[in-house]
C-alpha positions in Angstrom: -0.9 66.3 115.1 0.8 69.7 115.5 1.8 71.4 112.3 5.5 72.0 111.8 6.6 75.6 112.3 7.4 77.4 109.0 9.8 80.2 108.8 11.3 82.4 106.1 15.0 83.2 105.8 16.8 86.0 103.9 19.5 84.5 101.7 21.4 87.8 101.8 21.7 88.5 105.5 20.2 85.4 107.1 17.5 87.1 109.1 14.4 85.1 110.0 10.8 86.1 109.7 7.5 84.4 110.3 6.0 85.5 107.0 7.1 86.2 103.5 7.8 89.7 102.2 9.2 91.0 98.9 11.9 93.2 100.6 14.0 92.2 103.6 13.5 94.7 106.4 16.9 94.0 107.8 19.2 94.5 104.8 16.8 96.1 102.3 17.4 93.5 99.5 14.6 92.6 97.3 13.3 89.0 96.5 15.8 87.3 98.8 13.3 85.9 101.3 12.5 82.2 100.8 10.6 79.6 102.8 12.8 77.1 104.7 11.3 73.7 104.8 11.3 71.6 108.1 13.8 68.8 108.5 11.1 66.2 109.0 7.4 65.9 108.1 6.9 62.3 109.2 4.4 61.1 111.8 4.5 62.6 115.3 6.2 65.8 116.3 8.3 67.3 113.5 12.0 68.1 114.0 11.2 71.6 112.8 13.6 73.8 110.9 16.4 74.1 113.5 19.5 72.8 111.8 21.9 70.3 113.3 25.6 69.9 112.9 26.9 68.5 109.6 28.4 65.0 109.9 31.9 64.1 108.7 31.5 61.4 106.1 34.2 58.9 105.1 34.3 56.2 102.4 34.9 52.5 102.7 38.6 52.8 101.9 39.3 54.7 105.1 41.9 52.7 107.0 41.6 52.7 110.8 43.7 50.7 113.2 41.8 47.9 115.0 40.7 48.7 118.5 43.4 48.0 121.1 42.7 45.1 123.5 43.6 44.5 127.1 44.2 40.8 128.0 42.6 39.6 131.2 45.4 36.9 131.7 42.4 34.4 131.6 42.7 32.6 128.2 39.1 31.4 128.2 37.7 34.8 128.9 40.0 36.5 126.3 38.8 33.9 123.8 35.1 34.7 124.3 35.7 38.5 124.2 37.5 38.1 120.9 41.0 38.5 122.1 40.7 40.8 125.1 38.8 43.7 126.5 38.2 46.7 124.2 38.2 50.2 125.7 34.9 52.1 125.6 32.9 48.9 125.0 29.8 47.6 126.8 29.4 43.9 127.7 26.3 42.2 129.1 26.7 38.9 131.0 23.6 36.8 131.7 23.0 33.5 133.4 20.9 31.6 135.9 20.9 32.5 139.6 23.8 31.0 141.4 25.6 29.9 138.2 28.7 31.9 139.1 28.3 35.2 137.3 29.5 37.3 140.2 32.4 34.9 140.9 33.5 35.1 137.3 33.4 38.9 137.1 35.2 39.3 140.4 37.9 37.0 139.2 38.0 39.0 135.9 38.1 42.3 137.8 41.1 41.0 139.8 42.9 39.8 136.7 42.4 43.1 134.9 43.5 45.0 137.9 46.7 42.9 138.1 47.5 43.9 134.5 47.5 47.6 135.5 43.9 48.7 134.8 41.9 50.8 137.2 38.8 48.7 138.1 35.7 49.6 140.0 33.2 46.9 141.0 29.7 48.3 141.9 27.3 45.8 143.5 23.6 46.6 143.8 22.8 43.2 145.3 25.5 42.6 148.0 27.2 44.7 150.6 30.9 45.4 150.2 31.6 43.1 153.1 30.0 40.2 151.2 32.1 40.9 148.1 35.3 41.1 150.3 34.4 37.7 151.8 34.1 36.2 148.4 37.4 37.8 147.3 39.1 36.2 150.4 37.7 32.8 149.6 38.9 33.1 146.0 42.4 34.4 147.1 41.9 37.8 145.4 42.3 40.1 148.4 45.6 41.5 147.1 44.0 42.8 143.8 43.6 46.6 143.5 39.9 46.5 142.9 37.7 49.4 144.2 34.4 48.3 145.7 31.0 50.1 146.1 27.5 49.1 147.0 25.1 51.5 145.4 21.9 51.5 143.2 21.4 55.2 142.5 22.7 55.6 139.0 23.3 59.4 139.4 25.6 58.8 142.3 27.4 56.0 140.4 28.0 58.1 137.3 29.2 61.1 139.4 31.7 58.8 141.1 32.9 57.2 137.9 33.3 60.6 136.2 35.6 61.7 139.1 37.5 58.5 139.3 38.0 57.9 135.6 38.5 54.0 135.8 39.4 51.8 132.9 36.8 49.1 133.7 33.5 49.2 135.6 31.5 46.2 136.6 27.8 46.7 137.4 26.2 43.8 139.3 23.4 43.9 138.3 21.6 46.2 135.8 18.2 45.2 137.2 19.0 46.8 140.6 20.0 50.2 139.2 17.5 53.0 139.2 17.4 56.5 137.7 15.6 59.3 139.6 14.2 60.7 136.3 12.2 57.6 135.6 9.0 57.1 137.7 9.0 53.3 138.0 10.4 50.7 140.3 14.0 49.3 139.8 13.9 46.3 137.5 11.1 47.6 135.4 11.4 47.8 131.7 11.7 51.6 131.8 14.4 51.6 134.5 16.4 48.9 132.9 16.3 50.6 129.4 17.2 54.0 130.8 20.0 52.7 133.1 21.6 50.7 130.3 21.4 53.6 128.0 23.1 56.0 130.5 25.9 53.5 131.2 26.5 52.7 127.6 26.6 56.4 126.7 29.0 57.1 129.6 31.3 54.2 128.3 31.4 55.6 124.8 32.0 59.3 125.9 34.6 58.6 128.6 36.4 55.6 127.0 35.5 53.3 129.9 34.8 49.6 129.4 31.6 48.6 131.2 30.5 45.0 132.0 26.9 44.6 133.1 25.3 41.6 134.8 21.8 40.8 133.7 19.2 38.5 135.3 17.5 35.9 133.2 13.9 34.9 132.9 12.4 31.4 133.3 13.0 30.9 129.5 16.7 31.6 130.0 16.6 35.0 128.3 18.0 38.2 129.9 15.2 39.9 131.8 14.0 43.2 130.7 13.6 44.5 127.1 15.7 42.9 124.4 16.7 46.5 123.5 19.4 46.2 126.2 21.1 43.5 124.2 21.0 45.8 121.1 22.6 48.6 123.1 25.7 46.8 124.2 28.6 45.6 122.1 28.9 42.1 123.5 26.4 39.7 125.0 27.7 36.7 127.0 25.6 33.9 128.5 27.0 31.8 131.4 25.6 28.3 131.0 25.8 25.1 133.0 23.9 22.5 135.0 23.9 22.7 138.8 24.6 19.0 138.9 27.8 19.4 136.8 31.0 21.3 137.7 31.4 22.6 134.1 30.4 26.2 133.2 30.4 27.5 129.7 30.7 31.2 128.8 29.1 31.6 125.4 29.2 34.8 123.2 25.9 35.2 121.4 26.8 38.7 120.1 30.2 40.4 119.7 30.9 43.5 117.6 34.7 43.0 118.1 35.1 39.3 117.5 33.4 36.0 116.5 30.0 35.2 118.0 29.2 31.7 119.3 32.7 31.4 120.8 32.8 29.5 124.1 35.0 29.5 127.1 34.9 26.5 129.4 35.4 26.7 133.2 35.3 24.2 136.1 33.7 25.2 139.4 36.0 24.4 142.2 36.2 25.3 145.9 38.5 28.2 145.1 36.4 29.6 142.2 36.3 29.0 138.5 39.2 27.2 137.0 39.9 27.5 133.2 39.7 24.3 131.1 42.2 24.6 128.2 41.1 21.2 126.7 37.3 20.9 127.2 37.1 17.8 124.9 39.2 15.7 127.2 37.1 16.9 130.1 33.7 16.1 128.5 34.9 12.6 127.6 36.7 11.8 130.8 34.0 9.5 132.1 33.9 7.2 129.1 35.5 3.9 130.3 34.1 1.3 127.9 31.7 1.3 124.9 28.0 1.2 125.7 24.9 1.1 123.6 23.4 4.5 123.0 26.7 6.4 123.5 28.3 8.2 120.5 31.1 10.8 120.4 30.3 13.9 118.3 33.0 16.1 116.9 31.5 19.6 116.9 32.6 23.2 116.4 31.8 25.9 118.9 32.8 29.3 117.4 36.4 28.6 116.2 37.1 25.8 118.7 36.5 22.1 117.9 34.9 20.3 120.8 34.2 16.6 121.3 31.2 15.7 123.4 29.4 12.5 124.2 25.7 12.1 123.0 23.8 9.6 125.1 20.4 8.0 124.1 18.1 5.6 125.8 15.2 3.8 124.1 12.8 1.8 126.2 9.3 0.4 125.8 6.6 2.8 126.9 3.5 2.0 128.9 1.8 5.3 127.9 -0.4 6.0 125.0 1.9 8.8 124.0 5.6 7.8 124.5 7.9 10.3 126.2 10.4 12.4 124.3 12.9 13.9 126.8 15.9 16.0 125.6 18.7 17.7 127.6 21.2 19.9 125.8 19.7 19.7 122.3 16.7 20.9 120.3 13.6 18.8 121.0 12.1 19.8 117.6 15.2 18.5 115.8 14.9 15.2 117.6 11.3 14.8 116.4 12.5 15.5 112.8 15.3 12.8 113.0 12.8 10.2 114.4 10.4 11.0 111.5 13.3 10.7 108.9 14.3 7.3 110.4 10.8 6.0 110.1 9.9 7.5 106.7 13.3 6.9 104.9 14.7 3.8 106.6 11.6 2.1 108.0 12.8 2.1 111.6 9.9 3.1 113.8 10.1 4.3 117.4 6.4 4.0 118.0 5.6 2.7 121.4 9.1 3.5 122.7 10.2 6.2 125.1 13.2 8.2 123.8 15.6 10.0 126.1 18.5 12.1 124.7 21.3 13.8 126.7 24.4 15.7 125.9 26.9 14.6 128.6 28.7 17.2 130.8 26.0 19.8 130.7 27.0 21.0 127.2 24.5 22.5 124.8 24.8 21.6 121.1 23.0 23.7 118.5 24.7 23.0 115.2 23.0 20.7 112.6 26.2 18.7 112.2 25.1 16.7 115.3 22.2 15.1 113.3 24.1 12.0 112.3 25.6 11.4 115.8 22.1 11.7 117.3 20.7 9.2 114.8 23.6 6.8 115.5 23.0 7.1 119.2 19.2 6.4 118.8 19.8 3.4 116.6 22.6 2.1 118.9 20.2 2.3 121.9 17.3 0.7 120.0 19.4 -2.2 118.6 21.5 -2.5 121.8 24.6 -2.4 119.6 27.6 -0.2 120.7 29.4 2.1 118.3 33.2 1.4 118.3 34.8 3.5 121.1 37.5 4.9 118.9 35.0 6.4 116.4 33.6 9.9 116.1 30.5 10.8 114.1 29.3 14.1 112.5 27.0 15.1 109.6 23.9 17.0 108.8 20.7 15.0 108.0 18.3 16.2 105.3 14.6 15.3 105.2 15.2 13.1 102.2 17.6 11.0 104.2 20.7 12.3 102.5 23.7 13.3 104.5 25.0 16.8 103.9 28.6 17.8 104.3 29.5 20.2 107.2 32.1 22.9 107.6 35.5 22.6 109.2 35.6 18.8 108.9 39.4 18.8 108.9 39.5 20.7 112.2 37.1 18.2 113.7 39.2 15.3 112.6 42.4 16.8 114.0 40.8 17.3 117.4 39.5 13.8 117.4 43.0 12.4 116.4 44.6 14.5 119.2 42.4 12.7 121.7 43.2 9.2 120.5 40.3 8.5 118.0 41.2 6.6 114.9 38.0 6.3 112.9 35.3 8.8 111.7 31.9 8.4 110.1 31.4 11.5 107.9 29.1 12.5 105.0 30.4 12.2 101.4 31.7 15.4 100.0 33.3 16.8 103.2 36.5 18.6 102.8 38.6 16.4 105.1 42.0 17.2 103.6 44.4 14.4 104.4 41.9 13.0 107.0 44.3 13.8 109.9 45.6 10.2 109.6 42.2 8.7 110.5 40.2 5.9 108.9 37.3 7.7 107.2 33.9 6.0 106.5 32.1 8.3 104.1 28.3 7.9 104.0 26.1 9.1 101.2 22.7 8.7 102.9 21.0 7.4 106.0 20.1 4.1 104.4 23.8 3.2 103.7 24.7 4.4 107.2 22.2 2.0 108.8 23.2 -0.9 106.6 27.0 -0.5 107.0 26.9 0.2 110.8 24.0 -1.7 112.1 23.3 -4.3 109.3 19.7 -5.3 109.0 18.5 -3.0 111.8 
């Protein structure tokens, strides 16, 4: 480890010497020379004694106006962004290959351009002719969007500095390369360096930047997670290939609520917004069936009703199957254990299949009671009333815990024609939204009241 350089400074005239002396040779003053300590003495190379610029400090009472937002004229996209696009912000959009990321961002670019913003779309994966063909298919040819096909980040930043756009879309960050980094495009070093340069450019020039990121087999954005820390907003585009629904979910947002979702439907002319996703997710329910339960959930600030489906069948294997789509498999194992330990209902020797209809993914613990109801309904071949919704968190003791925003859940259910709700005791339901409430204290009472001697 190199020793930090020490220097001596005269307090009278400011002259610098490499050794101490009693009298300054520059101004002639005595006992004015003192050692100046280095700025850092930590591990690695020291910062030395060269001073930086003093920062301007403020207190917590400083009042600043909220950042202005530009609406995209796409309600679902504006909802996920927290109300619109913020200037000088960086947004990262990830999703599976072919899920519709490029289609969504091209539609967003056209929407922003029609509102008066200067938009540049840079593609590192497709030629400009391919982007034009997609724009023609989507009916966006009249939008004033500038196109470019380039992967050299130096050329891209030079062009952007000259054009001074309001919004830049980079598709994708894994194809960009910087000539100062000696590694292949898509490597950790290149992705980190390219993201850093683009985010820095966005902050200095006041340009909003939207980056497309590839995902790994585990569903995470490829490359270092430091890219997600660099940007202001991280959006994931989710959906199953067998379903027409696409969900844009905010997992990080410095300018708005996280876990907000926007719902789209894939059509022949692009992605169409779904203003009422609950009605769409429940559109295929024609009559009550065993194993089918409607769960009233909350995604961000939006109440969403989804159907939870369960199937329980005898297993011919020594270790029964446990298959889950759209929910946490570990939480399913916990609920099966609670049912056996606290209520005495065993699923030993039975295959258990659980599915969230419509390609939706549910992560909140309030779905515990709905999942337990679906499992019991499938096991006992007894259907839950079709006009009933269920929500509640299940503890390991078998008690039911109240959940947040119960009143909003009930209002959404009432809006869609539901008249009954099974809820935990202690929920703040307000006036109940005019619904018939069935408060439950624990799982034992729930099983007894709903399924009798199960």
